N, C-alpha and C positions, 0 to 999 in steps of 0.2 A: 455400528452405532456413524465410530467413528470415521471411517473410511469413506463409507456414506455421505456422512456432511463436510469434509473435506473435496471428495466429488466436486459436489454442491457449492463449496464456496467457491473452486477452479473457477469454476464455470460462472459461475458473477461477473472474478475476477474478469477472464477473456469476453466478457461479453461489457461492462461497464468501458474495458479499456479500447473495444470496440466504437462502443457510445461515443466516444472521448474521444475516441482519433480520427473518430467523422466528421465530428461536429469539427476541432480542430484543423481537420485537410481540406475542408468547404468554408472554415475559417482562410484559411492560405492557399483558396481556391481563387479568391478574391482580392486578395492580398498577400499580393506574392511578393513584396520588398518584406515579410513578417518570415515567409519562415526560413529555415534555418536549417544544413544538412544532419545534424543528430538528433533530428525529429523520430525518427523510429530508435532510435539506440532509447532515447527516452523514453517510448511506451517498451520497451525489454526490459529496461531497466529496476521501470517501480513494480508492471509485474513480477520476477524474479523475485525483488524484495519483498514487495506483499504478503507472495506465499509464503517464503522464508519466514518471517518473524510471527504470519498467521501459524502455520503450524508448530514452529515452538509455542509460542501460544495457546494455544488448545492442546497441544499433551499437558498442560503445565493446570489446565482447569481441574483435573483432580487432583492437586497437592492443594496443601493446606492452604485455607486462606493465606493470608500471613507470605506466604513462598510463594506464589501468584502473586502477590499483591508485589514484591518484594522484585520479583521475574517482571513482570510488564513493564515498570517502571529504571530497572537495567535495560532491558530490549529495547524501550519509547526510545533511552536516552544516548542510546549508542544507535536507532537510528538517526537517528536528530545526525550528530554527531555525522556521522557518515553522510546524512545526502548534505552537508553542508562542504566537508568535506568538497566534495563531488561540484558540486556548485561551482564551489571557488576551484577547482584544479583545472574545469572545460573555461564555466567562464574565461578566465586566461589565457585558456591555449585558442578559444575560436578568437573567428573576429569581430572586432571590436560590434560592426554591426550586426553580426549577430545575439549581443553579448543578449538586451530586453527583452526577445522574444523572449529563445533560452531561456530566460529567471520567470519569466511568465505564464510559460505551459512548463514550468518542474513544480511552481504556486501551480496553477491549476490541479495537474497529475496528483503532487501534493495533496492535497486537500481533499479531494473528491478519493483517492484510494484509503488517503486517512479516514472516511469515512462507513465506506464499505468493511473495510477491517474492524471499526472497533463496534461497528451494531451487529456482525459473525460472530465476533469475541463475544460479545455479551448473550446474544442466539446458545450459544455452550456455555459459558458462565447459569444461564438461566437454566437449561438442559440443567448439567451438573449438579448444580444445588436441589435440582428437583430430583435426581436421581438419589441422589444421597440421602433428601430427609426423605425421602420411601425407602432407604435401607435401614433407617436409621428407628422403623417404624419395625 
C-alpha cells in the first residue's frame, strides 16, 4: 500500500507542477518582462524537494506519534532553511531585473507544494492511525 500511495503522490505532484507551470507560463506569455531564466529549474527543484520530504515523512508515519512530530518539525525546519539558502544564493546570482519575478514564483511554488504535501501526509497519517487502531482491537 505504501508503494501505491507514493506513486499516487508522485503523479499528484507532477500534475500540480504541470498546472502551476502552465499558469505561470501563460502569465509570462502576456508579461514577458517578468519571465526569468531559471523558471524551469525552479519547477524541478520544488518537485524533487517535495517528493523527497514526502517520502521521508510517510516512511516515518508508522512510528510513535512523538517521534513523528519531532521528525516533521525537523524536516520542516530543514526545508525552510534550505529554501532560504537557495532563495538567497539565487537572488544574489541572477540579474536584478529577475529577482522580483523569481521570488514571487518561488513563493507561489512554495505555497502550492506545501499545501499538496500536507494534504497527502495527513491522508497517510489518518490511514496509519486507522490501521493502528484496528490492530489494537
